C-alpha positions in Angstrom: -14.4 4.0 -19.9 -14.4 7.0 -22.3 -11.4 8.7 -23.6 -12.3 12.5 -23.5 -9.4 13.6 -25.4 -10.1 11.3 -28.6 -13.8 11.3 -27.8 -14.1 7.4 -28.0 -15.0 4.5 -25.9 -11.8 2.6 -24.6 -13.3 0.0 -22.4 -17.2 -1.4 -22.6 -18.7 -4.2 -20.7 -15.6 -5.6 -19.1 -16.0 -8.8 -17.2 -13.7 -9.2 -14.0 -14.6 -12.9 -13.7 -11.5 -14.2 -15.2 -9.6 -12.3 -12.6 -12.0 -13.0 -9.5 -13.6 -16.4 -9.4 -15.7 -15.8 -6.5 -18.5 -13.1 -6.1 -17.3 -9.6 -6.6 -19.0 -6.3 -6.5 -17.3 -3.0 -7.8 -18.2 0.0 -5.6 -15.9 2.8 -6.6 -12.8 4.0 -8.1 -9.8 6.4 -7.7 -7.4 8.1 -10.1 -4.0 8.7 -8.9 -2.0 12.0 -9.7 0.1 10.0 -12.1 -2.9 8.8 -14.1 -3.1 5.3 -12.4 -6.9 4.1 -12.1 -7.9 1.6 -9.3 -11.4 0.1 -8.9 -12.3 -1.2 -5.3 -15.2 -3.1 -3.8 -16.4 -6.4 -2.6 -13.5 -9.0 -3.3 -12.0 -6.8 -6.0 -9.2 -4.5 -5.9 -7.6 -4.0 -9.3 -5.4 -1.6 -11.2 -6.1 -0.5 -14.9 -3.3 -1.2 -17.5 -3.5 1.4 -20.2 -1.3 -0.2 -22.3 -3.1 -3.4 -22.5 -6.5 -2.1 -21.9 -6.8 -4.5 -19.2 -6.6 -5.1 -15.4 -4.2 -6.2 -12.9 -5.5 -8.0 -9.7 -4.0 -7.1 -6.3 -3.9 -10.6 -4.6 -6.4 -10.9 -1.8 -4.9 -13.1 0.9 -2.2 -13.0 3.5 1.1 -14.1 2.6 3.5 -11.7 4.6 3.6 -8.5 6.1 3.5 -6.8 2.8 0.4 -8.5 1.6 -3.6 -7.4 1.9 -6.5 -9.5 2.8 -10.1 -8.1 2.7 -13.7 -9.0 2.1 -14.7 -5.4 1.0 -12.7 -2.1 0.3 -14.6 0.6 1.6 -12.1 3.6 0.5 -8.9 4.2 -1.1 -7.1 7.6 -0.9 -3.7 9.1 -2.2 -1.5 11.2 0.0 0.9 13.7 -1.2 3.8 11.1 -1.2 1.7 9.2 -3.8 0.9 6.2 -0.7 -2.4 4.7 -1.4 -4.2 4.3 2.1 -6.8 1.3 1.7 -9.7 0.9 4.3 -11.0 -2.7 4.6 -14.3 -3.8 6.3 -12.5 -6.7 8.2 -8.9 -6.3 8.3 -8.2 -2.5 9.3 -6.2 0.1 7.2 -3.5 -0.5 4.9 -0.8 1.7 3.1 1.3 1.0 0.3 3.3 2.8 -2.5 2.3 1.1 -5.8 5.1 2.9 -7.7 7.5 1.5 -5.3 6.0 -1.8 -3.8 3.5 -3.2 -6.6 4.8 -6.5 -8.0 3.8 -8.3 -11.3 3.2 -11.9 -10.8 3.7 -13.9 -13.9 2.1 -17.3 -14.3 3.7 -19.8 -16.7 1.4 -22.4 -18.7 1.9 -26.1 -19.1 2.2 -25.9 -23.0 1.5 -29.8 -23.3 -2.0 -29.5 -21.4 -2.7 -25.8 -21.8 -3.2 -25.6 -17.8 -1.3 -23.5 -15.2 2.0 -24.6 -14.9 2.8 -26.7 -11.8 6.6 -26.8 -11.7 8.5 -24.5 -9.5 10.7 -21.6 -11.3 14.3 -23.0 -11.3 16.3 -20.3 -13.1 15.8 -17.0 -15.3 18.3 -14.7 -17.2 18.1 -11.7 -19.5 18.6 -12.8 -22.7 18.8 -11.0 -26.4 16.8 -7.9 -27.4 15.2 -7.1 -23.9 13.7 -10.7 -23.5 14.1 -13.1 -20.4 14.5 -16.8 -20.4 12.7 -18.7 -17.6 13.2 -22.5 -16.8 10.4 -24.2 -14.9 10.9 -27.7 -13.3 9.0 -30.2 -15.6 7.4 -27.3 -18.0 10.6 -26.2 -19.8 12.2 -23.3 -21.0 10.0 -20.0 -21.6 10.7 -16.6 -23.0 9.2 -13.4 -22.1 9.3 -9.9 -23.7 10.4 -6.7 -21.8 6.7 -6.5 -20.5 6.7 -10.1 -19.4 4.3 -11.3 -22.1 5.0 -14.9 -23.2 6.5 -15.2 -26.7 8.0 -18.0 -28.5 11.1 -19.6 -27.2 12.5 -19.3 -30.8 15.8 -21.2 -30.1 17.3 -23.6 -32.9 17.8 -26.9 -30.9 15.0 -26.5 -28.3 11.5 -27.3 -29.7 8.6 -24.8 -28.7 6.8 -27.3 -26.3 9.8 -28.5 -24.7 10.3 -29.9 -21.2 14.0 -29.0 -20.6 14.8 -28.8 -16.9 17.2 -26.0 -16.7 18.0 -25.7 -13.1 20.7 -22.7 -13.6 21.6 -20.2 -16.2 24.7 -17.8 -16.5 26.1 -15.7 -19.0 29.8 -16.1 -20.3 32.2 -13.3 -19.7 32.1 -12.4 -23.3 28.6 -12.1 -23.5 27.9 -14.4 -26.3 26.7 -17.7 -24.6 24.3 -18.5 -21.9 25.2 -21.8 -20.0 22.6 -23.9 -18.5 22.8 -26.8 -16.2 20.1 -29.5 -16.9 18.5 -32.6 -15.4 19.7 -35.3 -16.0 23.2 -34.1 -15.6 24.4 -32.1 -18.6 25.2 -28.9 -20.0 23.5 -26.7 -22.6 25.3 -24.1 -24.4 23.0 -21.3 -25.9 25.0 -19.4 -28.7 23.2 -16.0 -28.7 24.9 -15.1 -32.0 23.5 -18.0 -33.9 20.6 -18.5 -31.7 21.6 -22.2 -31.4 21.4 -24.4 -28.3 23.7 -27.3 -28.1 23.4 -30.0 -25.4 26.4 -31.8 -24.1 26.3 -35.1 -22.2 28.9 -34.9 -19.1 29.9 -38.2 -18.4 31.6 -37.6 -15.3 28.6 -36.5 -13.5 26.9 -39.8 -13.7 23.7 -38.0 -14.7 23.4 -36.1 -11.5 21.5 -32.9 -11.8 23.4 -29.9 -12.6 22.3 -27.4 -9.8 24.8 -24.4 -10.6 26.9 -23.7 -13.5 29.4 -20.6 -13.4 32.1 -19.4 -16.0 35.2 -18.1 -14.6 37.5 -15.4 -16.1 39.5 -18.1 -18.1 36.5 -19.5 -19.6 36.4 -22.5 -17.4 33.0 -23.8 -16.2 32.5 -24.8 -12.3 29.6 -27.2 -12.3 27.8 -28.0 -9.0 25.8 -31.3 -8.9 22.9 -32.5 -6.7 24.6 -35.8 -5.7 28.2 -36.0 -7.2 29.8 -32.9 -5.7 31.6 -30.2 -7.7 33.5 -30.4 -11.0 35.4 -28.0 -13.4 35.5 -28.1 -17.0 38.6 -26.8 -18.5 38.4 -24.8 -21.5 40.8 -25.8 -24.2 41.2 -24.6 -27.8 38.6 -25.9 -30.6 35.2 -27.4 -30.1 34.0 -28.1 -26.5 34.6 -31.4 -25.1 32.9 -32.3 -22.0 34.0 -35.9 -22.0 37.7 -35.4 -21.5 38.4 -32.0 -19.9 36.1 -32.4 -16.7 38.0 -33.1 -13.3 36.3 -33.8 -10.0 37.0 -31.4 -7.3 37.7 -33.9 -4.5 37.8 -31.4 -1.6 34.0 -31.0 -2.1 32.3 -34.2 -0.9 29.5 -35.6 -2.7 25.9 -36.0 -1.0 25.5 -39.9 -1.4 22.5 -39.9 0.6 20.4 -37.7 -1.8 18.7 -38.4 -5.0 18.8 -35.7 -7.9 15.5 -34.4 -7.1 16.5 -33.8 -3.5 14.6 -36.7 -1.9 16.3 -39.6 0.0 18.2 -41.9 -2.3 16.2 -45.4 -3.0 13.0 -44.1 -2.2 9.9 -43.5 -4.4 11.3 -39.9 -5.0 9.8 -37.3 -7.6 12.3 -37.9 -10.3 12.7 -41.8 -9.9 16.0 -41.5 -11.8 18.3 -42.4 -8.9 
């Protein structure tokens, strides 16, 4: 790829194998009116990302009615409404609008083994300076920049290769705190001003996983658990005290037949903590 304006080579000898593990063969390309470049061919359909000088793969495989599956893409055309028409050899004709329908899929890594993360995504929330925090089951808390590049977590109180199971995240009404519900049952307070995380044990929860946590207009926390029902933490003056100001909302019955991981209690479930 050559930059005519600056008369320099931008991309040379690029290898698509990191994106496409099977045999593939580029057969042509198209540049949209907005400057986006697409490459098509056998087992390959990618978009060029100018900012990172890299390519993003369009997933090949049927997932739902908005997915595409193909062996070879014969042609790609753009109409006046910036829709792309994609002709395949085995599954007919597709139409989509990349500016409105193209999604970025972000895979996280298991930092302990340096392999693709296997834990499901539990929670995410906008944090400070345009970053996003994400919690993955068994793989911990991650931070991403505005382009969803993985960056250091950088929170005092949470190690970089952490395994914190943050099932839920919510921001306080004054915008200074991110509350997290954790497994086993506890609460994490992330103070955005000091960039410090503090973990609190909540004895009333009996170690049951906190699936939801929300702050009301008075600063109280409503805590939904996996097996022990609903609790309310009443905010008082001074330091937080999750050992004395937590009350059970008895109107919401607990689910005694379930383990904290969601499996039946007393069986060889995934968390083996009940």
